[in-house]
N, C-alpha and C positions, 0 to 999 in steps of 0.2 A: 880236386874234383875228378871223379872216374867217369870217362865218357865212352860208351859203346856206340861207335859210328857205322851204321849199317848202309852199305852202297853197294849195288851189284856191279858197278863199273869202277875200275881202279887200275893203275898201271901195272904191268907193262902194256896193257891195251892203250891204243892211241885214241884220244878224243877229248872234247871239252869237259865232259862229266868226269872222265878220269882224271884230268888235270887239276879240276876244282877240288875233287875229293882228296887227291894227294896233298895239294898245297894247303887246304884247310886243315886237314888232320895233322900235318907236320907242324903247321903254325900254332895249332892247339897245344901241342907238345911243348913248344917254344914258350907258350903262355902259362906253362906249369901244369897242365892237365895230364892225367894219365889216360891215354887213349888207346883203345883196342878197335881196329877196323875189321868188321865182318864183311868179307867180299867173296866174289866167285873166283874160281880158276879162270884164266883168260879163255874167252870164248873160241879163239881160234885153234886151241889145243883141247881135244876131247878130254874129259875129266877122268881120271883112273883112280883117284882116291875120294874118300868121303870128305876128308878134311886135312888140312896142313897148317901149322902155325910156324911163324917166323917173327924175327924182331928186326927193325930197320930204323937206325938212328933214334932209338927211344920209342918208336911206334910199333905197337904189337899188331900183327896182321894175322888174321884167320881166313884161309881161302877154303871154299866149300864147293862140293859138286854141283854142277848144273847140267841139265840136258843141253846139248849144243844147240845154239840157234843158227840155222843155216841161212837165214835172211830170205828164204824162198817159200816158207809155209807159215801161215799165220797159227796153225795148229802147233807146230814145232816151236814157235815164239812163245805161245801160251804156256807150253811145257817148260821152256826156259824159264819164263817168269815164276811159275808156280814150284819148280824145283828149287830155285833160289830161295823163295820164301821159306820152304820147308827146312832146307839145310841151314839157312842163316839162323833160323829159330834154334836149331841144335846147337849151332855154334854160340849163339848168345847165352845158352844155358851152361856152357862150359866156362864162361867168363865170371870172375869174381864179381860180386854184386856192384854194378855200376850206380852211379848217382843219377845219370842222365843217359837215356837211349836216343840218339839223334839219327833219324832215318831219313834218307834222301830219295826223292822221287824225281822223274818217272822211273820205274813203273809203280803202281800203286801197291802191288803185293809186297814190295820192300817196305812200304809204309805199315802194312798190315803186320809184317814180321816184327817191326820195331814196336807197334802197340802191344802185341802178344808178349813179347819178351819183357817189355816194361812192366807189365801187369804180374808176370810170374817172378820178376826180379823185384817188384815193388819200387821202381824208379820212375823218375819224371819221363815224359815222352814228348819230344820235340820232333816235328815233321818239317822237312825242307820241300818247298814247292818250286821246282826249277822249270816246270812245264805244267800247263793246264791240259793234262794228258787226255782226259775224257773229252773235252771240248774239242781239242785239235783232232782226236780220233774220228769224232763225228763230222767235223768240217772236211776233213781229208778223206772221208769215206773209207776209213780204215775198219770202222765198225758200223755195219749197216743194220744189224740186228737190234730192233727196238728193245727187245727184253734184255739183251746182253748190255746195251747202253744204260738201261734203267738200273740194272744191277751195279754196273760200274759207278754210276752216280751216287748210289746208295752207299757203296763202299767209300767213295770219296768223301762223302758228307760225314760218314760215321768217323773217319779218321780225323777229319777237320774238328769235329765236335768233341772227340775223345782226347785230342792233343792237348798238353798243357801249354803249348805255345807253337806258332806257325812262322817260318822263315820263308819269305818270297824273294824273288831275284829282281822284281821291277816294281815301281810305284803303281804301274797299271794293273799288275796282278793284285796288289793289295786293294785298290779301289774296286776291282772286280769281286774280290771275296767279301769286302764290306757291303757291296750291293747285294750279294747273296745271303747276307744276314749274319756274317761272322763278326764279332765285336773287334772294333778297331784296335784296342789295346791288347788284343791276343795276337797281333801280326806284326812282325818287324821286316823291314827290307834290308837285305844284304846282297847287293849286286855281285855280278861276275866282275872279273878284273884280271889283273895281270901280276905274275910273280915278279917282284922288283929285282930279283937276283938273277933272273934269266936276261941274257944279253939281248939287246935290240940293235946291236951293232952289226950292219950288213957289210960284207966284203965285196967291192965291185968286181974283182977278179972272179969270184964265184959266179956272179951274175953273167960275166962274159963267157965263162965255161959252159953254163947252161944254154946260152943263146947259140953258141958254137955247136954244142952237142946235138941240138934239135933244129939247127938251121934256121935260127931266129934273129940273125943278125940284122940290124936296122929295122926291126919290127917294133910296133907299139904293142906292148903286151898287157893284156887284162887277165889277171890271175884269180881263179877261184881254187882254194884248197880247203876241202871239208866234206861234210856229209852230202851225198847225192841222193837224197830221199824225196818223198812226195812234197814236203813242206817247202822245199827250197825252189821248186818251180823252175828248174834249170832249163827246160824245154825253151822257155822264153829267150834265154842267152843263145841257144842254137838257132832260133828263128831270127834273132838280131844278126847273128853271123852270117845267115843266108842273105840277108838283106845287104851285108858289107862285103860280098865276094867281089864287088867292082873296086874295093879298097884293099889292094893286096899287101899293104903295109901294116894291117891290123890283124893280130892273132889273139884267140881266146885259148888259155891253157887251163884246163879242169883237172884237178888232182883230187882223188878220193875213191870211197866205196859207198854203196847205198843201194837201196831198192830200185832206184830209177836209173842206175848206171848202164845196165844191158839195153834199155830203151833208148837212152841217149846215144849210145854207140851205134845202135841200128839207125837212128835218125841221121846221125852224122854220115854214115855210109850211104844211106838212101839219097840224101841231098848233096852228096859229094862235097862236104865242107872242108875244103882244104886249109881253111883258116882257123880250125878248131883242133886241138891236141886234148885227148882224154887219157890220162895217165893213172896208174895204180897209186894207192895211198902210200906216202912217205912218213917216216918218223919226223918229229918236229925239227930235229936238228938238220935233216936232210932237206927240209924245205927252205932253208936260209938261202940257198943259191938261186931258187925260184923267185923268192921274195926279192932278192937283189937285182934279178933280172926284170921283174915287173915294173910297168909304169903305173898301173892302177890295180887295187885288189878289190875284187867283187865281193859284196855282201848283199845276199838277196833271199826274199821269202815270197811265197804266194800272196795274192792280193785279198786280204780278209781283216775286218776290224780286230780279230783276236791277235793278229800278227803285229798290229800297231801298238800294242802294249807288251810286245816281247822285244828283248835285246839280245840278239845272237852273240854267243861267246866269241864266234868268228870275228865280229867287229873289234873286239879288244885285241885279239890276236894280230890283226892288220895294224891297228894303231900302235901296238907294241913294237911293231917293226919299223916304224916311222914311215909308213907307206900311206899315200893318199887313198881314200876309199871311193868306190863306186857304188853308191847305195841305192838299192831297190826296195826300200822299206820306209814306212812313214812313222809317225809317232815319237816315242821316246828315242829310238836309234837315230832318227833324223835330227833331233834337238841335240844329241850328244855330238854329232858330227858337225853340225852348224856352230856349236859353241866353241869348237877346236878349230874351226876353219880347215877341216881336214879331209874334205872330199867334195865330190860331184853327186848329183841326184838324178834318178829317172823313176817314171812312174812304175809301180809294181806290175808285173806280168804285161808289159806293153813293150814288145820288141822294137817298135819304131822309136819309142822314146829313148830306149837304151842305145840304139844305133846312132840316133842324133847326137847324143851326148858323147859317145865315143869319137865320132868323126870330128866333132868341134874340139875336143881335147887333143886329139892326135895331130890335128892341123894347126892348132894355135897354141904354141908353147907357153905364151903368156898366161894362159889359163892355169897351166900346171905350176908354173912359177909362183903364182900368188897364194898357192896353198901352203898351210903351215908346215915348216921343215923340222920342227923340234916338237911334233905332237906327242911323243912318248912321255917326255917329262911333264907336260901339262896334264896329260891324261891320268898320270900316276898320283896327281894331287887327290884325285876323287876315286880312283879305282885301283888302288894298290891292295893286292890281295893280303898282304901282311897286316895292314891296317884293318881290313875287312874282317880277318880272322880274330883281331882283338875285339871287334864289335860282337863277333859270334860268341867268343868265350865269355864276354860281359853278359850277353843275353842268356847263355845257358846257365851261368852262375845265379842270375836273378830269377830264372825260372826254378831252379833247384831250392832257392830260399823262399819262393812264393808259396803260400798256402791257398791262393785264390784258385777256384775251379771254374768251370763253364759247362753247363749241360742244357 
């Protein structure tokens, strides 16, 4: 089976979307698929070529030009999305006829690229919904223009309608789409997960080095490593830290990039939060020392019903490191952590609740000792990305051989 995998985000860029796309595409190759990935040149390096092809361990990769996203301009970001749509269509046309075009969102224009290429190549079209992009954009006030929202919803519905099959990453997303009128048998859930071959073994000495480097000896450390965007609501963490200034043995370490980082840094300076470190993004391997140093790993989103049907990939990253989670999300994420006895909970966007849980954990070692110590192996029983890729390959083959349509 020949698969054209369209994803704007792919290594060497760092992030959850990139890791999922890489692992899933490589595992599809292991499942006997002939896979070509159409992706963009890394965003941090200005594109100088229209297209570049390469091969990596049996995986064909086509990188295409995109307008660089500076993360500071919505106009620039839209140009980034649209440029990838256009150049990925061109890339798709250079590929020998695929059996299935598999396009992953967000953003929706990557899905539109997949649909167009599938029609031009007469291939099946499968769309992966990793994020309810339009709904989140509205909830987070990223799109305020009613006309733009209406057009975005029309595009989203068009893609759902035209897709031969839809892959979503949570049961909640599936229920949400069914409620919107999409047939249940058109949707499959393939969650996020963990690459079982990536080590989850942390070296205590690396943690000690991090503590020494940043002056965090004898500190109770809460680590957040990930996107600092609007959806994460990290200002709650800084407000909690403000409440905890009278507890000098507690420190929050935030690592990453994102639209809210500058505001978070400004708030930290304004409030003189000596118990908060905000550091630049690190490669996954470089984070191991920070994970080893951490007492709790923070996973947080803003307080909205949509986020209760969302499972951040960051949750799996923390569990893969055998680290207890400090979770500020309800719904499916909370059920996963509860089932594994892998963490503590606070109310989303409630700094008092967060501060209270942290103080209790820091002052009562018995609470921490009761948490599961071998959470990685138990989590892999259900969230092994290698097994999830087998499910994806099976679903793509079933779609290829299905003559059933939907309109």
